[in-house]
C-alpha positions, -999 to +999 in steps of 0.1 A: +388+003-469+355+002-486+328+023-475+299-005-479+282-012-445+288-047-430+249-047-428+243-048-466+268-072-471+250-112-460+269-143-452+259-174-480+272-206-482+287-211-519+285-236-541+302-249-571+290-221-595+311-197-572+344-213-576+358-191-602+351-158-580+367-177-551+399-181-570+398-140-580+395-135-541+423-158-534+444-142-560+436-108-545+457-118-516+483-137-534+472-170-525+467-198-550+435-219-547+424-232-578+396-250-594+402-284-581+414-277-545+383-252-543+360-285-555+376-306-530+369-284-503+332-282-516+328-322-517+344-325-480+329-293-464+312-260-468+327-225-479+310-193-465+315-157-473+302-123-484+294-108-518+292-069-525+265-054-545+280-061-575+281-101-571+320-104-562+329-126-534+350-104-510+352-128-479+354-166-477+360-193-451+358-230-451+349-257-426+355-293-432+340-315-405+357-348-398+341-382-392+335-375-354+353-353-329+375-328-353+367-303-381+392-279-397+387-242-409+411-227-437+404-204-467+399-176-444+400-146-471+389-112-467+395-089-501+420-061-492+392-037-498+370-047-472+389-052-443+383-035-413+343-043-414+344-074-392+340-099-423+366-119-413+349-124-378+317-133-388+326-155-416+348-176-393+320-177-367+295-188-391+321-218-399+323-226-359+282-225-356+282-255-383+296-278-362+285-290-324+302-273-293+320-310-287+338-307-317+373-295-315+381-273-344+415-265-356+430-243-380+466-231-392+467-192-390+488-166-402+503-141-381+480-117-393+448-135-386+461-151-349+444-119-330+412-125-344+411-162-335+422-157-305+393-133-298+371-163-310+386-184-285+414-204-302+445-212-283+482-218-300+488-255-296+519-260-320+532-250-353+536-265-390+571-263-406+563-249-437+589-259-466+595-253-504+619-263-531+625-250-560+647-281-576+642-315-556+676-334-553+674-370-544+694-380-514+688-416-501+720-435-495+707-470-485+678-492-504+646-498-496+655-530-483+625-544-460+594-527-476+587-514-513+567-485-522+538-493-550+512-473-567+480-472-548+450-492-557+414-489-549+413-520-525+437-503-503+415-473-492+408-489-459+440-494-446+453-459-458+421-445-440+430-464-409+467-453-411+452-415-418+432-417-388+460-428-363+481-405-376+459-373-382+437-381-347+401-385-366+389-405-393+385-386-428+369-409-452+350-384-474+379-360-475+404-389-483+382-403-511+380-366-526+420-359-523+428-391-539+405-384-568+423-351-571+460-359-565+487-362-594+501-391-575+496-419-548+518-440-534+516-470-507+547-486-485+546-523-480+565-543-457+580-576-463+545-593-456+529-571-479+509-549-457+506-515-461+526-495-438+521-459-450+511-437-477+515-405-494+499-380-520+510-354-541+486-326-555+495-303-582+487-270-577+493-238-595+527-230-582+534-261-561+534-298-563+521-298-527+533-335-508+507-346-481+492-364-463+526-387-459+524-409-433+547-436-424+563-454-395+594-437-394+616-409-409+634-428-433+601-444-451+587-411-448+619-400-469+616-427-494+579-414-500+591-380-507+617-394-528+589-414-548+564-384-550+592-359-561+620-372-580+602-371-617+588-335-611+607-305-626+589-279-608+584-259-574+573-283-545+561-274-510+555-296-478+542-286-444+556-310-416+541-312-385+563-306-353+587-334-341+605-346-370+637-329-368+654-358-388+629-359-414+632-319-419+672-325-422+665-350-450+644-322-467+673-295-463+696-318-479+669-324-507+668-285-517+639-274-496+639-245-475+617-239-447+597-204-451+575-201-423+562-215-389+524-208-390+510-215-355+481-244-350+453-230-330+427-253-316+391-242-301+371-265-277+403-285-268+436-276-247+457-300-265+463-314-302+441-343-312+459-379-298+481-386-325+506-415-331+534-392-345+534-412-380+522-380-398+551-364-417+533-341-443+499-324-438+475-324-464+472-288-469+465-258-442+431-258-450+427-294-442+445-293-408 
């Protein structure tokens, strides 16, 4: 542990000038935030943290407020040299104070972070199923009869936002716009009447192609979206799946995905998860809830 006092290290809000120092902090704990991901966080919410006397960032936490009732906390990192000083609690509390007491705040915790969040009033309400894949194996037996998968167009945004809101539990207008700008690929699913009934994004990270959000009316269409996003990708993949999609997770297993973790979903200012329609098959990323 570092000998600097917590009193010396003051909380500040970071901007785009801090991106590369935030990447250094992320790397110090083995996480893989990159420049694009941090820019999306900054343009969708706020990042706070501590700097040491040398100007190095030694803690961080991000808060992303959505349109009405929900905010998400993520990117909670404390440099290994500065643990035990209360920095994680202080920076997380700063994020909590950023939104109203009526806002339900959600986060996806590490096991190490869970006791801290419990002390701050968060309660575990569910888990996320984290899947990784080194080589994707397409495995759909039937044709896409009754629906088509097409590339996203700007005119599709209103319907994509509507579908995302019902699946996630709140509108995320600013975040979705920023995420679509960042994505490697975005597809929409249309039924026989040319109505959009689902969508999916892929985000290229330093290690994995991240699949999500994925919103679909059923397991098969969700699987078809994964197939469309992953089939031409030769590298590693990741998808984080909410509970309640056992058939979809079985499909992922047949495609080469392996479940590696079940991090807890925790919420403050609410006893339950936000109301969702069970059509969210892959979350955007843990920082975004």
